[in-house]
C-alpha positions in Angstrom: 43.3 -15.0 3.7 40.7 -13.8 1.2 42.1 -13.1 -2.2 41.5 -9.5 -3.4 39.0 -9.3 -6.2 40.5 -8.1 -9.5 37.8 -5.8 -10.7 39.8 -4.5 -13.7 39.7 -7.9 -15.4 36.7 -8.3 -17.7 34.6 -11.3 -18.6 37.1 -12.2 -21.5 40.1 -12.2 -19.2 41.5 -8.8 -20.3 43.2 -7.0 -17.5 42.9 -3.2 -17.8 46.1 -1.7 -16.4 46.2 1.3 -18.7 44.2 4.4 -17.9 43.9 7.3 -20.4 42.8 10.6 -18.7 41.5 13.5 -20.7 42.4 16.7 -18.9 40.3 19.1 -21.0 37.8 19.3 -23.8 39.6 22.4 -25.1 42.3 22.6 -27.8 44.4 25.1 -29.6 43.8 23.3 -32.9 40.6 22.4 -34.7 41.4 19.1 -36.5 38.7 18.0 -38.8 38.6 14.4 -37.8 38.5 15.3 -34.1 36.2 18.4 -33.9 33.1 19.3 -35.9 33.5 22.4 -38.0 30.9 24.2 -35.9 32.8 23.4 -32.7 31.4 21.6 -29.7 29.3 22.3 -26.7 31.8 22.3 -23.9 31.0 20.9 -20.5 30.4 23.6 -17.9 33.6 24.4 -16.0 32.0 23.0 -12.7 31.5 19.6 -14.5 35.2 19.3 -15.3 37.4 17.3 -12.9 39.7 19.4 -10.6 43.3 18.4 -10.3 42.5 16.9 -6.9 39.7 14.8 -8.4 41.9 13.6 -11.2 44.5 12.5 -8.7 41.9 10.8 -6.5 40.4 8.8 -9.3 43.8 8.0 -10.8 45.0 6.7 -7.4 41.9 4.5 -7.1 42.7 3.0 -10.5 46.4 2.5 -9.5 45.3 0.8 -6.3 43.2 -1.5 -8.4 46.1 -2.4 -10.7 46.7 0.3 -13.3 50.4 0.7 -14.1 50.3 3.2 -17.0 48.6 6.5 -17.3 48.3 8.6 -20.5 47.1 12.2 -20.4 45.1 13.4 -23.4 42.6 16.0 -24.3 41.7 18.2 -26.2 45.2 19.4 -25.8 46.2 18.5 -22.2 49.0 21.1 -22.0 46.7 24.1 -22.4 45.1 23.4 -19.1 46.4 26.0 -16.6 47.2 23.5 -13.9 48.8 21.0 -16.3 52.2 21.1 -14.5 50.6 20.5 -11.2 48.6 17.5 -12.5 51.8 16.1 -14.0 53.6 16.4 -10.6 50.7 14.9 -8.7 50.4 11.9 -11.1 54.1 11.4 -11.2 54.0 10.6 -7.5 52.0 7.5 -8.3 53.9 4.2 -9.2 53.0 4.3 -12.8 54.5 4.9 -16.2 53.3 8.4 -17.1 53.0 9.7 -20.6 50.8 11.9 -22.8 49.5 12.6 -26.2 49.8 16.2 -27.5 49.5 18.2 -30.7 53.0 19.5 -30.0 52.3 23.2 -30.3 53.6 24.2 -26.8 55.6 21.1 -25.7 58.8 23.2 -25.7 57.5 25.0 -22.6 57.3 21.7 -20.7 60.5 19.8 -21.5 62.0 20.4 -18.1 58.7 19.5 -16.4 58.5 16.2 -18.4 62.0 15.2 -17.3 61.2 16.1 -13.7 58.1 13.9 -13.8 59.9 11.0 -15.3 58.1 11.1 -18.7 60.2 9.4 -21.3 57.7 8.9 -24.2 55.4 11.3 -25.9 52.9 10.9 -28.8 52.7 14.0 -31.0 50.0 14.4 -33.7 51.1 15.5 -37.1 48.9 14.6 -40.1 50.8 16.2 -43.0 54.4 17.2 -43.8 53.1 20.0 -46.0 52.4 23.3 -44.2 49.4 24.2 -46.2 47.8 20.8 -45.9 48.5 20.8 -42.2 46.8 24.2 -41.9 43.8 22.8 -43.8 43.2 19.9 -41.4 44.1 21.7 -38.2 42.5 25.0 -39.2 45.6 26.7 -37.6 49.1 27.6 -38.9 51.4 25.8 -36.5 53.2 23.3 -38.7 56.7 24.8 -38.3 56.3 25.0 -34.6 55.1 21.5 -34.2 57.8 20.1 -36.5 60.6 21.9 -34.7 59.2 20.8 -31.3 59.3 17.1 -32.5 63.0 17.6 -33.4 63.5 19.3 -30.0 61.9 16.3 -28.1 64.2 13.9 -30.0 67.2 16.1 -29.2 66.3 16.1 -25.6 66.2 12.3 -25.5 62.5 11.6 -25.5 61.1 8.6 -27.4 58.7 10.3 -29.8 55.8 8.7 -31.6 54.2 10.7 -34.4 50.5 10.0 -34.9 49.2 10.5 -38.4 45.5 9.9 -39.3 45.4 8.9 -43.0 42.6 10.0 -45.3 42.2 9.5 -49.0 42.3 12.6 -51.0 44.2 14.4 -48.3 47.4 12.8 -47.0 47.3 9.3 -48.3 50.1 10.3 -50.8 52.4 11.1 -47.9 52.9 7.6 -46.5 56.4 7.2 -47.9 57.4 10.8 -47.0 56.5 10.0 -43.4 58.4 6.7 -43.4 61.4 8.5 -44.7 61.3 10.7 -41.6 62.5 7.6 -39.7 65.6 7.2 -41.9 67.7 9.6 -39.8 65.5 10.2 -36.8 64.8 7.6 -34.0 61.1 8.2 -34.1 58.1 6.0 -34.7 55.5 7.2 -37.2 52.1 5.7 -36.5 49.5 5.6 -39.3 46.0 5.6 -37.9 42.9 4.4 -39.8 40.3 7.2 -40.0 37.6 6.4 -37.4 34.0 7.6 -36.9 33.2 10.1 -34.2 30.5 12.7 -33.8 30.8 15.5 -36.4 33.8 14.3 -38.3 31.9 13.2 -41.4 33.4 9.7 -41.4 33.1 7.7 -44.6 34.6 4.3 -45.2 35.7 5.4 -48.6 38.0 8.0 -47.0 39.8 5.5 -44.9 43.2 4.2 -45.8 43.4 0.6 -44.6 46.2 -1.5 -43.2 46.4 -3.4 -46.4 46.6 -0.3 -48.5 49.3 1.2 -46.4 51.4 -2.0 -46.6 50.8 -2.2 -50.4 52.2 1.4 -50.7 55.2 0.4 -48.6 55.8 -2.8 -50.7 55.8 -0.8 -53.9 58.4 1.6 -52.7 60.9 -0.5 -50.8 62.6 -3.8 -51.5 60.8 -6.7 -49.8 63.9 -7.8 -47.9 64.3 -4.2 -46.5 60.8 -4.2 -44.9 61.2 -5.7 -41.5 58.2 -6.8 -39.4 58.9 -6.1 -35.7 57.6 -8.1 -32.8 54.5 -6.5 -31.2 54.0 -6.4 -27.4 51.0 -8.3 -26.0 48.9 -5.1 -25.6 50.1 -3.1 -28.5 47.5 -1.3 -30.6 50.0 -1.2 -33.5 51.6 -3.5 -36.0 55.2 -2.3 -36.2 57.7 -2.3 -39.0 61.1 -0.9 -39.8 63.0 -0.2 -43.0 66.4 -1.9 -42.9 69.1 0.7 -42.0 66.6 3.3 -40.8 67.0 4.7 -37.3 63.3 4.8 -36.6 60.2 2.6 -37.2 56.7 2.9 -38.5 53.5 1.3 -37.3 49.8 0.9 -38.3 46.8 1.3 -36.0 44.0 -0.6 -37.8 41.1 0.0 -35.5 38.6 -0.5 -38.3 39.9 -3.2 -40.6 41.9 -5.3 -38.2 40.9 -4.5 -34.6 43.2 -5.4 -31.7 40.5 -5.9 -29.2 41.8 -9.3 -27.9 44.7 -7.6 -26.2 42.9 -4.4 -25.1 44.0 -3.2 -21.7 42.7 0.4 -21.9 40.0 2.3 -20.2 39.3 6.0 -20.7 38.4 8.8 -18.3 36.8 11.8 -19.9 37.5 15.4 -18.7 34.0 15.5 -17.0 34.7 12.3 -15.0 33.0 9.6 -17.0 34.7 6.3 -17.9 34.3 4.7 -21.3 35.2 1.0 -21.6 35.7 1.2 -25.3 36.6 4.1 -27.7 33.5 3.2 -29.8 31.1 2.7 -26.9 28.2 5.2 -26.6 27.7 4.2 -23.0 29.6 5.9 -20.2 29.7 5.6 -16.4 29.8 8.7 -14.3 32.5 8.6 -11.6 32.7 12.3 -10.8 29.2 12.7 -9.3 29.4 9.9 -6.8 33.0 10.9 -5.9 31.8 14.4 -5.1 29.0 12.8 -3.0 31.6 11.0 -1.0 30.6 7.6 -2.3 32.8 4.7 -3.4 33.4 4.5 -7.1 34.8 0.9 -7.1 31.5 -0.8 -7.9 30.9 1.6 -10.8 34.3 0.8 -12.2 33.7 -2.9 -11.9 30.4 -2.7 -13.6 31.8 -0.8 -16.5 34.6 -3.2 -17.0 32.4 -6.2 -16.8 30.0 -4.7 -19.4 32.8 -4.4 -22.0 32.1 -6.2 -25.3 34.6 -8.6 -26.8 35.1 -6.5 -29.9 34.5 -2.7 -30.6 31.4 -2.3 -28.5 29.7 -5.2 -30.2 30.6 -4.2 -33.8 32.5 -7.4 -34.6 32.3 -7.2 -38.4 33.1 -4.6 -41.0 29.5 -4.6 -42.1 28.3 -3.7 -38.6 31.0 -1.0 -38.4 29.9 0.5 -41.7 26.4 1.0 -40.1 27.8 2.9 -37.1 26.0 6.1 -36.2 28.8 8.4 -35.1 26.3 10.7 -33.5 25.7 8.1 -30.8 29.3 8.7 -29.6 31.1 11.8 -28.6 33.4 13.8 -30.8 37.0 12.7 -30.4 38.0 15.9 -28.7 35.6 15.2 -25.8 36.7 11.6 -25.4 40.4 12.0 -25.2 42.6 10.4 -27.9 
């Protein structure tokens, strides 16, 4: 019997069993690190995947070995057929989850439970309402914070994503960690990354080392517990002794986790990106609509993946990145 070829394993032996699907390029927030101040040129509506096309492509990936699917955006829940997409994807044998800005999650709690969703990532970059308004360009802090508490109350595992930037929210690290004292959440600090239009500068970034130094200066050494990270984790996880929750650091810039990368991204207009920082994409939607097989395109994209950050294997190379060669974050899907 001929052994089935594993086309989701790249030339470095990394098996890609985690698919992140962007449902929309639209969002009800305007976060500065995600969307340029002048906005973006949206893909024409006819270029965006329908729910049937999302399901068809997702099922192909599941047949090839994907076991986890995350829905992203933009804001995935503002799509009018978001509930239908959730139901369709929940019928597949995968762990289903999503990343959201939290503004309207209260409307989907029952839907999440129905679809077997147990974990959600919610973006919140400041615990100060005015600062949160400054970065999101919208006044939804209270709603998002209350929705985080609601999700916890309803039994969901909640991860709070916080992009740190010097001169903005770097002074809130300890305040965020103290959120985990009485709440079973995980706060995830994310290094500021370059994407089209977000005016990235290395000097604005708060590094893994700087975050840990701040933690060390505010807690007793014996109270800072390093947790064991899973093989494909993007985070380095920690816990303060006696606290209900945990905190983690995603160090894509200073300490990349490419060796264990198992992710591939599908944009809302049906292109796959084999790396968050890759400027190259592979169009799946056009051949799908033409009735052609997409397996060979998927295989080619996986096999072309670099070992580290689309070839930027040093900090010096990363500093020279031209963010305009990549999409803005909102059109990639977080």
